[in-house]
N, C-alpha and C positions, 0 to 999 in steps of 0.2 A: 451489046457485047462489052462495050467499053464500061458500061455501068457494072456488069457482072464481075469483070476483073478488078474494078475499083472496090467492090464489096469484098472480094477475096483478100485484097491487100489489107483492108481495114480489119478483117477477121484475124488475119495472120499477125498483125501488129498487136491486137488484143491478146491473142494466145501467147505470143512471145512475152508480153508484159506479165501475164499471169504465171507463166512457167519459169521465166528467167529472172525477172526483177523482184527484189525483196520488198515486201509491203512496208509501209511506214510503221515503226514500232509504236505501241501505245506508251504514253508517258508513265514513268515509274512513280508510284504513289509515295509521297514523302510523308513519313509519320509526323503527326502533330506533336510539337514540342510543348510539354506541359511542365509548369512549376506548381508544386504542391506546397502550401503553407502548413507546416506541422508545429503545433503548439505543445510546449512542455509546461505543465501547471504544477506549482508547489502544493503541499509542503514537503512531500517525500522525495522530491527531486530538486536539484539546485535551481534557484530562480533565474540566474543569469549566466549559466554555463550548460553545456551539453555533456551529460555523462559519457565517458569514453565508450562504454558498451553500446549505448544508443547511437553514437556517432559512427562506430564501425558497422553497425547493422544497417544504418541508412546508406552508408557508402556502398555496401554490398548490394542493396536494393537498386541503387542508381546504376551500378555496373551491369546488373541483370536487366535493367530497363533503361537503356541509353536515351530514350526520348523523354524521360522524366527526371526533373531536378527537384530535390526536396530542400526547401528553405525552412530552417528551424527557427522558431519564434519562442524564446523564453518569455514567460508571462509572470509578472509580479502579482502578488495577492492584493486584491482591493481591500478597502477598509471594512467591508461587510460582505455578506454573501451576495446581496443584490448588486453591489458595485462590481464584485468579481464577475458575475454573470453578464452584466452590461458591458464590461471591458472585453470579455470573451466574444460577445456578439459583434462588437465593433471591429474585431480583428478579422472576421470572415475567414476562419481557418478551414482548410480542407480536411484536416484530421488533427487529433490531439490526444494527449495522454494525461489522465488525471484520475482522482479518486472516484469511487462510486458515489453519485449524488443525484437522486431523483429530480432535484430542482433543475437539472440540465434540460429536462423535457417537460416538466410540469410548470410551464410558463406560457405566456402569450406567443412567443416565438421560440419554438424548440431549437436547441443548439446542437442536437445530435440526431443522426439519421438512423431509423430502424434497420437492423441488419438481417432479419430473419430470411428474407429472400436470397441474399448473398450466401448465407450459411447453408441453406437448403439446396442451392443449385451449384455451388462451387465444388468441382470434383476434388476428392481427397481431403476435404475439410470435414472433420468429425467432431460433434459436440461431446462424444465419448472421451475425448482427450482432455476434458476439463471436469473437475469435480462439480456436481450439480450446484452446490452452494456458491461456487464462484460465478457460474452463469447467472444464478438467481440474483446475485448482488447487482447485476446490471440489467435485470429484466423488470421493466416498469410499464404499467398500463398495458400489460399483456404482450409487450414486444421486447426483443433483445436489442439493446442499444450499444453494446460494446463487446469486444473480445477481451476477456481477462488477460492482463499482461503479466502480473506478478503478485506475490503475496508476502506478508510478513506477520509473524506472531512474536509475542514477547517471550524472550529467553532470559536465562540467568548466566551471565559471564562471571568467571572467577579467576583470581590470580593464583596460578599454580605455584609460583615461587613463594608467595606468602603461606600457602597451605603446607608446602614442604618445610618451611622454616618453623612452623608451629607444630609440625608432626600430625596434622589433621588430614584424614582421608578425603579425597576429592568427592564432590557430590555425585551421586549415581543418577543416571537418566530416569530411574524408577523411584526417586525419592518423593517424600510427601512433606507437607507443611511442618510437621513436627521435626523431621530430619533437618529441614531448612533452619528452623529456630535453633536447634541444638548446634548445628554447624556455625551459625552466625554468632552464637554465644561463645563457642570455642575460639572463634577467629577475632573476637573483640579484645583488644589489649589496652584500649583507652580507659583510664580510671576516671571515676566521677569527680568533676571539678578540675580535671586536667585534660582538656580536649586538644592540647597542642602536641602531645606526645602519643605515640602508638597509632593504632588504626582501628577502624570500625569493622565489624563483621559484615555489615551490609549498609548500603546507603541508597536511597531512592529519591526520585525527583517529585516531591509532593506538588510542585507548581504545575506539573503535567498531569495531575490527578491519577497517579499510578495506583492510588487506593482502589480505583474502579477495577483495575486488573485483578487485585486480590479478591474483590467482591464477586466478580464474574467467575473466576477460577473456583470459587467456593460454591458456585451454583446459584448465586444471587444476581439480581439485576435491578436497574433503576428505570428500565424502559417497559412500557406497557405491552409491547409486542417486539420480540427479538428480530423478526424478519421484515416488519413494516411498521416501525414505531411511529406513533402519533402523539405520544405524551409520556409522562413519567409516573413511576410508582416509587414511593420512598418508605414503604412499610414492609418490604421483604426482609424477614428475620435473618436470612443468610447474608444479605448485603450489609445489614446493621452489624452483625457479628464480625464480618470480615473487616469493616471499616475500623471497628474498635481494636481488633487484633493488629491492624496496620499501625494505628496510633500507639498501641502498647509496645511495639517494637522499640520505640524511643522512650516512652514514659515508664514502662514496667520492666521490660527485658533489657533495655539500654544497649541494644546492638547497633543502633544508628542514632544520629543526633536528633534531639527534639528541635522542631522547627516552629518556634512561636510566631504568631501572626504578625507581630510588630517587628520581626527581625528581617532585615533586607536579605533577599535571596543571595546577594553576593557575599554575605557573611556566613553562608552555609555552604562553603566549598564551591561557590559559583553554581555548579550543576553536579548531579550525581556522576555524570560521565567524567567530569574534571577530577572529582575526588578519586574515582577508580583509576584514571590515568596517572594521577599523582601518587598512587599507592597509599591512599588514605582510607581505602575501603577494600575488603577482600572480595565482595560480591556486588553486582549491580545489575539492574534490568536493562535490556536492550533488544534490538532486533538484528536480523542479518542485513547489515547495511542500515540505511534509513537514518543515519545521524549518530548512532552510538556504537556501531559495530566496528571491527578492525579495518573495514574498508575506508572508514572515515577517520578513525583515530589510530595512529601508529603507536601501539603500546610497546614499550621497551621492556617487556617481561613475558614469560611464558603464561599463556592464558588457556582456559578451557571454557566450554559452554554446554549447558544442559537445558532441557525443557523446564518451564515453570513447575514448581513442585505440585504434586497432587494435593488436593484439598478435600479430604473426606468430610462429610457432614452427616448429621443425624437423619436427614431426609433421603439420603442416598441419591441425591440429584447429581447428574453428570456435570463436569465443569463446563462453563461457557467460554469458548475460545474467542477472544476478540481479535478478529482478523482484519488486517489492513490490506486492501487490494486496489491497484490502479487498473484502469481499463484503457483500451485503444478504441477511440471513437472516430467515426466519420462525421465531419461537420455537416449539419443540415443545410448550410449555405453554399456548399461546394458546387462548382460547375463541372467537376470531374469525379463523380462518385465512383466510377469503376476503377480509376487509377488510385483514388484514396483507399478503396477497399483492398486493392492489391498491396498497397503500402502497409496497412495495419495487419493484414494477414501475414505478410512477409516478416514483419517485426515480431509477431507473436510466435513464429516458428523458428526464429534465429537461435541456434544452439549456444551461441556465445553470450546470450542474454542481452537485455536492453537496459536493465537497471541493476542496482546492487542487490535487489531483493531476490527471492526465490521465484523462478519462472512458474507461471500459472499452468502451462501445458504439462500434463503428466509426462509425455514423451521427452520433453526438454528438461524438466526437473530431474528426471531419472537418468539422464544421459551422462556419459563419462565426462563430456566437456563441462557440464555444470558441476559435477563433483570435483573436477580439477580446479575450476575457477573459484568456487565458493569454499571448498574444503569439505572433506567427508564429515567431520564432526559437526560443523555448523549446519550443513545440509540435513544430516540425520536428526539433529536436535529440532530443527524447524519442522520437518515432516512428521516426526514423532509427536510433536505438540498438538497435532490436529486429531485429538482423541476424544473430543467432546462435542457438544452442540456448538456449531460455528455461528458466530454473530458478525454480520457484515452490514447490517441495515441502518446504522445510525449516522451515516455520513451526510444526510440531508441537513444542511447547515441551519435550516429553519427550525429543526428540532434541537440541535445541539446548542445553538446560540444562547437561548435563555438559561440553560444550565451552566454554560461557560461563565455567564455573568455572576453566578452565585457560588461557583464551586470553591472559590477562595475562602468561603466561610468554613470549609472543612478544617482550616488551621485552628479553629477554636476547639476541635477535637484533638488535633495533633499536639497542641500545647497544654491539653488538660483542662481548658476552660469550661468545656461541656462534654457530655458523653455522645457517642455515636447515635444512641437511641434518641437523645434530645434533639440533635441536629436533624436527623431524619424526620422526626415529627414536625419540626419547624418547616422543613422543605415540603413535607406532605401538605401542610396547610397553605403554604405559599403557592403551590402548583395545583391545588385542588380543582380549579376551574380553568386551568390553562390548556390550550390546544393551538395548533398552527393557525386555525381560523379565528381563534379568540385569544390572542397573545396578551 
């Protein structure tokens, strides 16, 4: 009986504990604190500073993800494409922003992570929010390696005050190359032999090979494949014709200064942008931001902007629009791929923008926030420019590097020492057997 009551007492104590006492609570999970290293790579962003748009977008991401801190790593350009990629690999970035360049993954150690799985499984993420040519710019070896971040096309800026003073009508968004030439002639007040007084109708930066923009807008090309170039062609008659027209702007039409090969660039108004800012030229080429637009240079005059002029040709070929685009990459070396993906996705969706250029997402580019930030005229001119075959494929530095080495020879055309046809024939011979595998 004693044992019976003892058992009852034990049962009662157990029941009391179960009914009245609170069980020990499970420990609260503490989220892992993560630091993501995010790299900014030139040339279209400042090498040693964070663009304010990007800084704000990163701050917003950190506020929405309090367990993640983003360390921004500005990256200087190396002396060559190989050096640049080696420097990038050594930094072990979790994510980065740079131009489309297949060399990022076409190497022994890929630097970018394929994103197809994230894109297909992330709720609310739609490829339809990007133009196909933007996605294709970052699709290599059958995989998508970046989210397009922004885009820039070449535009024509003009000084409204100068046009008003000369009584010349502003350029129309629908103008063509003959309209451009006529306006440049009307806006040129410099007399031959007296370059110190007056102003030019137009000035370009030959040192940046802007003659290629004229060639491609004319429907010509120097690349053997617009979408996956592996070499060059220099016998395209439209490219030859456009290069000669570009040279003749100075030699024949005299609407911009002749730039002889032996004349230091600092003696030719330093740069085209400086000449335009200094009211020495009525028109200049530039992009929305990217170094020559009003976000970079505070012009103290009324200015306007229009698309590059249409360039009709006898072959009825559409213009080739040379598009610059940066992408948001997840680093292949990251140990936090999910967090890095969350960062690049957030940056691509930020309506305040992350660079000075046009946002790549349709929904962001067409938003009122973008229109207010960039300006309706600049935004409309940029979007209206995308009216031809879009070229984004030549950012593989292994392709561009050999041409960069010889493109200064074009000054022999610009100063009248040889014709465009002669130079192109020379280049055709020089590059006849060239390929990335046989440099």
